[in-house]
N, CA, C and O of each residue as an XYZ file, in Angstrom:
416
protein
N     124.443     67.291     96.150
C     123.161     67.585     96.749
C     123.328     68.108     98.170
O     122.623     69.035     98.569
N     124.231     67.542     98.927
C     124.438     67.983    100.306
C     125.022     69.399    100.352
O     124.770     70.150    101.294
N     125.800     69.753     99.333
C     126.375     71.096     99.279
C     125.266     72.129     99.086
O     125.305     73.197     99.697
N     124.282     71.824     98.246
C     123.162     72.730     98.050
C     122.345     72.897     99.329
O     121.868     73.992     99.627
N     122.186     71.813    100.081
C     121.446     71.910    101.336
C     122.194     72.762    102.355
O     121.582     73.561    103.065
N     123.486     72.602    102.429
C     124.285     73.421    103.355
C     124.220     74.884    102.938
O     124.059     75.764    103.784
N     124.344     75.148    101.646
C     124.248     76.515    101.144
C     122.856     77.101    101.407
O     122.726     78.283    101.724
N     121.825     76.270    101.273
C     120.460     76.727    101.556
C     120.325     77.138    103.014
O     119.730     78.174    103.309
N     120.865     76.349    103.924
C     120.774     76.692    105.342
C     121.600     77.931    105.678
O     121.247     78.686    106.583
N     122.686     78.140    104.958
C     123.448     79.381    105.147
C     122.579     80.580    104.765
O     122.558     81.585    105.476
N     121.869     80.474    103.651
C     120.974     81.565    103.250
C     119.809     81.723    104.226
O     119.356     82.841    104.472
N     119.320     80.606    104.785
C     118.268     80.699    105.808
C     118.757     81.490    107.016
O     118.043     82.351    107.531
N     119.961     81.201    107.461
C     120.500     81.908    108.628
C     120.796     83.374    108.314
O     120.584     84.243    109.160
N     121.283     83.651    107.111
C     121.498     85.049    106.709
C     120.168     85.799    106.698
O     120.077     86.925    107.187
N     119.145     85.167    106.138
C     117.824     85.785    106.118
C     117.273     86.009    107.515
O     116.703     87.063    107.795
N     117.435     85.036    108.389
C     116.964     85.186    109.766
C     117.717     86.306    110.477
O     117.132     87.040    111.274
N     119.008     86.439    110.192
C     119.798     87.517    110.795
C     119.283     88.882    110.357
O     119.108     89.773    111.187
N     119.037     89.052    109.056
C     118.544     90.336    108.563
C     117.152     90.649    109.111
O     116.867     91.798    109.446
N     116.296     89.653    109.203
C     114.965     89.870    109.764
C     115.072     90.259    111.236
O     114.328     91.122    111.702
N     115.982     89.638    111.967
C     116.200     89.998    113.375
C     116.714     91.429    113.500
O     116.262     92.174    114.370
N     117.648     91.816    112.646
C     118.167     93.184    112.669
C     117.057     94.184    112.332
O     116.988     95.254    112.937
N     116.200     93.851    111.387
C     115.066     94.711    111.068
C     114.123     94.866    112.247
O     113.606     95.955    112.496
N     113.898     93.781    112.971
C     113.042     93.840    114.154
C     113.668     94.727    115.222
O     112.970     95.513    115.862
N     114.962     94.608    115.416
C     115.637     95.481    116.384
C     115.549     96.943    115.960
O     115.360     97.824    116.798
N     115.684     97.199    114.671
C     115.583     98.561    114.169
C     114.208     99.160    114.410
O     114.090    100.347    114.716
N     113.176     98.352    114.275
C     111.824     98.845    114.518
C     111.655     99.245    115.979
O     110.974    100.227    116.273
N     112.257     98.508    116.889
C     112.131     98.842    118.310
C     113.060     99.975    118.737
O     112.729    100.723    119.656
N     114.205    100.114    118.093
C     115.209    101.063    118.567
C     115.157    102.445    117.921
O     115.633    103.412    118.515
N     114.601    102.560    116.737
C     114.608    103.836    116.035
C     113.637    104.823    116.676
O     112.622    104.417    117.242
N     113.945    106.123    116.587
C     113.177    107.113    117.345
C     111.838    107.526    116.736
O     110.930    107.890    117.484
N     111.676    107.486    115.419
C     110.425    107.956    114.832
C     109.930    106.978    113.772
O     110.610    106.015    113.418
N     108.730    107.253    113.279
C     108.089    106.335    112.346
C     108.858    106.224    111.027
O     108.840    105.170    110.391
N     109.513    107.267    110.621
C     110.224    107.254    109.338
C     111.465    106.357    109.407
O     111.734    105.586    108.486
N     112.197    106.464    110.482
C     113.361    105.585    110.664
C     112.933    104.143    110.878
O     113.604    103.219    110.420
N     111.823    103.947    111.568
C     111.324    102.586    111.779
C     110.910    101.943    110.460
O     111.152    100.757    110.234
N     110.288    102.731    109.598
C     109.926    102.200    108.283
C     111.161    101.828    107.476
O     111.184    100.794    106.809
N     112.172    102.659    107.535
C     113.424    102.385    106.822
C     114.059    101.090    107.319
O     114.429    100.221    106.529
N     114.177    100.978    108.637
C     114.813     99.784    109.211
C     113.999     98.534    108.911
O     114.549     97.499    108.532
N     112.706     98.636    109.081
C     111.863     97.474    108.856
C     111.804     97.037    107.411
O     111.826     95.840    107.124
N     111.732     97.972    106.509
C     111.572     97.624    105.097
C     112.863     97.090    104.494
O     112.859     96.037    103.857
N     113.949     97.792    104.686
C     115.200     97.389    104.027
C     115.711     96.048    104.553
O     116.062     95.157    103.779
N     115.746     95.922    105.867
C     116.321     94.700    106.443
C     115.431     93.490    106.199
O     115.932     92.407    105.896
N     114.128     93.657    106.327
C     113.266     92.493    106.125
C     113.165     92.097    104.661
O     112.985     90.918    104.356
N     113.276     93.058    103.750
C     113.297     92.703    102.336
C     114.537     91.876    102.022
O     114.454     90.856    101.339
N     115.682     92.318    102.521
C     116.921     91.551    102.301
C     116.834     90.180    102.962
O     117.272     89.181    102.390
N     116.273     90.134    104.156
C     116.131     88.853    104.848
C     115.206     87.916    104.111
O     115.505     86.731    103.962
N     114.082     88.437    103.648
C     113.141     87.591    102.934
C     113.724     87.089    101.613
O     113.506     85.937    101.237
N     114.457     87.939    100.916
C     115.074     87.491     99.666
C     116.131     86.419     99.913
O     116.287     85.503     99.105
N     116.853     86.528    101.022
C     117.816     85.482    101.363
C     117.106     84.169    101.665
O     117.581     83.102    101.275
N     115.991     84.238    102.345
C     115.212     83.024    102.619
C     114.689     82.435    101.308
O     114.678     81.215    101.147
N     114.258     83.279    100.373
C     113.794     82.786     99.069
C     114.913     82.072     98.307
O     114.681     81.042     97.674
N     116.112     82.618     98.373
C     117.251     81.950     97.729
C     117.510     80.604     98.408
O     117.795     79.610     97.741
N     117.410     80.580     99.730
C     117.579     79.318    100.449
C     116.543     78.282    100.059
O     116.873     77.110     99.883
N     115.294     78.700     99.923
C     114.239     77.771     99.512
C     114.499     77.271     98.096
O     114.313     76.088     97.813
N     114.927     78.160     97.208
C     115.210     77.761     95.825
C     116.363     76.762     95.765
O     116.355     75.860     94.928
N     117.348     76.914     96.640
C     118.455     75.960     96.663
C     118.057     74.636     97.310
O     118.491     73.568     96.879
N     117.232     74.719     98.344
C     116.829     73.508     99.066
C     115.830     72.682     98.268
O     115.874     71.452     98.283
N     114.929     73.367     97.572
C     113.914     72.689     96.762
C     113.943     73.289     95.355
O     113.171     74.205     95.070
N     114.806     72.802     94.477
C     114.953     73.401     93.140
C     113.670     73.404     92.310
O     113.521     74.231     91.410
N     112.756     72.502     92.596
C     111.499     72.497     91.834
C     110.617     73.706     92.165
O     109.646     73.970     91.457
N     110.939     74.428     93.213
C     110.199     75.637     93.605
C     110.875     76.911     93.100
O     110.495     78.002     93.526
N     111.835     76.813     92.233
C     112.589     77.974     91.772
C     111.689     79.042     91.149
O     111.821     80.224     91.467
N     110.792     78.642     90.280
C     109.911     79.609     89.622
C     108.976     80.276     90.641
O     108.742     81.483     90.577
N     108.449     79.491     91.572
C     107.555     80.053     92.593
C     108.282     81.072     93.465
O     107.759     82.154     93.732
N     109.472     80.726     93.902
C     110.209     81.654     94.764
C     110.641     82.899     94.000
O     110.700     83.987     94.572
N     110.943     82.750     92.714
C     111.310     83.929     91.912
C     110.121     84.874     91.772
O     110.285     86.091     91.869
N     108.933     84.333     91.548
C     107.742     85.170     91.430
C     107.446     85.865     92.757
O     107.125     87.054     92.780
N     107.552     85.133     93.849
C     107.308     85.719     95.175
C     108.349     86.793     95.479
O     108.012     87.847     96.017
N     109.601     86.535     95.142
C     110.659     87.516     95.402
C     110.431     88.799     94.609
O     110.616     89.893     95.141
N     110.035     88.678     93.351
C     109.754     89.873     92.551
C     108.573     90.636     93.142
O     108.601     91.864     93.219
N     107.546     89.917     93.556
C     106.387     90.553     94.172
C     106.779     91.326     95.432
O     106.327     92.454     95.633
N     107.613     90.728     96.278
C     108.042     91.391     97.506
C     108.942     92.581     97.191
O     108.843     93.616     97.850
N     109.814     92.453     96.200
C     110.700     93.570     95.850
C     109.925     94.756     95.294
O     110.396     95.891     95.378
N     108.756     94.518     94.731
C     107.936     95.620     94.229
C     107.049     96.188     95.330
O     106.977     97.405     95.498
N     106.383     95.331     96.070
C     105.381     95.803     97.022
C     105.957     96.345     98.321
O     105.371     97.260     98.900
N     107.065     95.829     98.799
C     107.620     96.286    100.074
C     108.051     97.760    100.023
O     107.648     98.522    100.901
N     108.838     98.191     99.055
C     109.184     99.622     98.998
C     107.986    100.529     98.719
O     107.906    101.635     99.254
N     107.064    100.066     97.890
C     105.885    100.883     97.584
C     105.023    101.052     98.826
O     104.538    102.149     99.101
N     104.833     99.984     99.572
C     104.066    100.071    100.810
C     104.737    100.951    101.845
O     104.067    101.717    102.538
N     106.036    100.851    101.956
C     106.784    101.690    102.891
C     106.678    103.154    102.501
O     106.517    104.019    103.362
N     106.768    103.435    101.210
C     106.641    104.813    100.731
C     105.247    105.360    101.036
O     105.107    106.505    101.468
N     104.232    104.554    100.814
C     102.867    105.002    101.078
C     102.657    105.284    102.565
O     102.009    106.268    102.921
N     103.192    104.442    103.424
C     103.073    104.673    104.869
C     103.829    105.929    105.303
O     103.332    106.699    106.125
N     105.012    106.137    104.759
C     105.789    107.325    105.118
C     105.106    108.593    104.615
O     105.093    109.609    105.310
N     104.554    108.538    103.440
C     103.859    109.711    102.906
C     102.602    110.016    103.717
O     102.298    111.181    103.975
N     101.873    108.980    104.118
C     100.689    109.186    104.949
C     101.075    109.755    106.314
O     100.373    110.610    106.852
N     102.182    109.285    106.868
C     102.645    109.821    108.156
C     103.036    111.284    108.021
O     102.724    112.095    108.893
N     103.704    111.620    106.950
C     104.102    113.026    106.731
C     102.888    113.912    106.506
O     102.818    115.013    107.053
N     101.930    113.451    105.709
C     100.734    114.236    105.435
C      99.843    114.395    106.665
O      99.095    115.368    106.760
N      99.912    113.460    107.600
C      99.101    113.579    108.813
C      99.798    114.398    109.887
O      99.229    114.633    110.953
N     101.024    114.834    109.618
C     101.705    115.746    110.529
C     102.569    115.090    111.583
O     102.922    115.741    112.566
N     102.915    113.853    111.422
C     103.794    113.196    112.388
C     105.188    113.796    112.240
O     105.744    113.783    111.142
N     105.765    114.321    113.322
C     107.059    115.018    113.207
C     108.231    114.043    113.067
O     108.142    112.869    113.428
N     109.317    114.570    112.536
C     110.566    113.821    112.472
C     111.189    113.794    113.857
O     110.838    114.608    114.711
N     112.103    112.875    114.089
C     112.794    112.808    115.369
C     113.710    114.011    115.519
O     114.268    114.512    114.542
N     113.854    114.459    116.739
C     114.759    115.573    117.016
C     116.196    115.115    116.841
O     116.540    113.979    117.166
N     117.019    115.993    116.331
C     118.418    115.685    116.147
C     119.143    115.748    117.484
O     118.773    116.545    118.346
N     120.151    114.938    117.671
C     120.923    114.933    118.909
C     121.865    116.119    119.005
O     122.437    116.353    120.070
N     122.049    116.883    117.920
C     122.955    118.019    117.926
C     122.481    119.127    118.842
O     123.309    119.843    119.405
N     121.183    119.294    119.012
C     120.672    120.365    119.869
C     121.050    120.125    121.318
O     121.335    121.072    122.052
N     121.056    118.877    121.734
C     121.412    118.562    123.114
C     122.906    118.784    123.351
O     123.305    119.177    124.448
N     123.720    118.542    122.353
C     125.162    118.715    122.500
C     125.559    120.186    122.597
O     126.554    120.522    123.239
N     124.779    121.066    121.958
C     125.107    122.491    121.959
C     124.779    123.162    123.294
O     125.359    124.199    123.613
N     123.871    122.599    124.070
C     123.462    123.211    125.340
C     124.504    123.087    126.415
O     124.296    123.556    127.534
């Protein structure tokens, strides 16, 4: 039982790390498209790691966490795609490439 709790906390910390990296990506990326990529991918991985940790820490919640994880795996990419498509259709430009500055 103690091994499962230790493993659960390892997954909690992995999830917190990925969520933190996603937050940094949202602040550091240059345009809305890169911010969506950083925020969606890292936070989805972080949230799934937290779900695995919860399932290990409280095995009676396994079915609940599996349903929530499937819901997040479906809705997070779809929502990100919809936001990126709306940004593109509204004319928000992509970030400028750094290659132009190097050529000058």
